[in-house]
C-alpha positions, -999 to +999 in steps of 0.1 A: +335-467-159+328-443-130+358-426-115+366-416-079+366-378-079+355-353-053+339-329-078+307-344-092+272-335-099+242-355-110+224-338-139+196-364-143+188-398-129+160-423-133+156-461-129+174-468-162+200-440-166+223-417-148+237-385-164+264-368-143+296-349-145+329-354-127+365-341-127+384-312-114+366-289-137+335-311-142+349-319-177+339-356-178+303-362-187+289-397-180+258-413-193+255-448-178+230-476-172+217-481-137+223-514-121+205-546-132+189-549-098+173-514-100+161-519-135+146-554-128+123-538-102+105-520-130+109-546-157+073-558-157+048-537-176+025-542-146+049-521-126+057-495-153+041-494-187+062-494-219+050-459-226+062-447-192+096-464-198+099-446-232+090-413-214+121-419-192+142-421-224+126-389-236+134-371-203+170-383-205+174-370-240+159-337-230+183-333-201+213-344-222+204-319-249+197-290-225+231-296-207+250-293-240+230-262-250+238-246-216+275-252-223+270-235-256+250-206-243+273-197-215+302-196-239+321-223-221+354-230-239+363-262-219+368-295-238+346-323-224+350-361-227+317-380-229+317-415-214+289-438-224+282-471-207+247-482-218+252-519-217+221-528-197+190-511-207+159-532-201+136-513-224+126-523-259+136-492-278+115-486-310+134-479-342+121-443-344+140-436-312+173-441-331+162-414-355+154-392-325+189-397-312+204-389-346+183-357-348+193-347-313+230-352-321+225-332-354+211-303-334+240-304-310+266-304-338+278-268-332+285-274-295+300-309-301+324-294-326+337-268-302+334-285-268+336-323-272+371-337-271+361-374-276+336-400-266+344-433-248+318-460-254+320-490-231+308-522-248+304-553-228+276-571-246+262-576-281+232-554-276+253-524-267+274-530-298+242-533-320+230-500-304+262-483-312+263-497-348+228-485-355+235-450-342+267-449-362+248-460-393+225-430-389+249-405-375+284-397-387+305-386-356+325-354-359+347-363-329+366-395-321+347-424-305+368-449-286+352-483-281+364-498-248 
């Protein structure tokens, strides 16, 4: 799902996720899973506790939120495309995190309405589809979501 473009910038990266922008005007926002090999290094709770893994999700959500708020605060009128490829997340995500995601998206509704063109969600396994279905059960999108 990554594209070959000269203009790019990493917003946030950890062992599970990478949030970055690409494009001539940095109008493509990507939130992707890291490689299976990288994630497997930290799969054991002996290496990284479950609480520490959840903290990485919290940090990602904070960076994602803050990036969109920055877009809103600077009065950016550019339309962005959000690309999601979260097919391999080796963390057991508790149910209340789905509610946190919904709340985050609700808070971002004004900037999503004005600055998001569409979302492309890449689904290559059943867990990713279940994740998307659960989010869409809780949150009604205001812009198109393309499942690829």
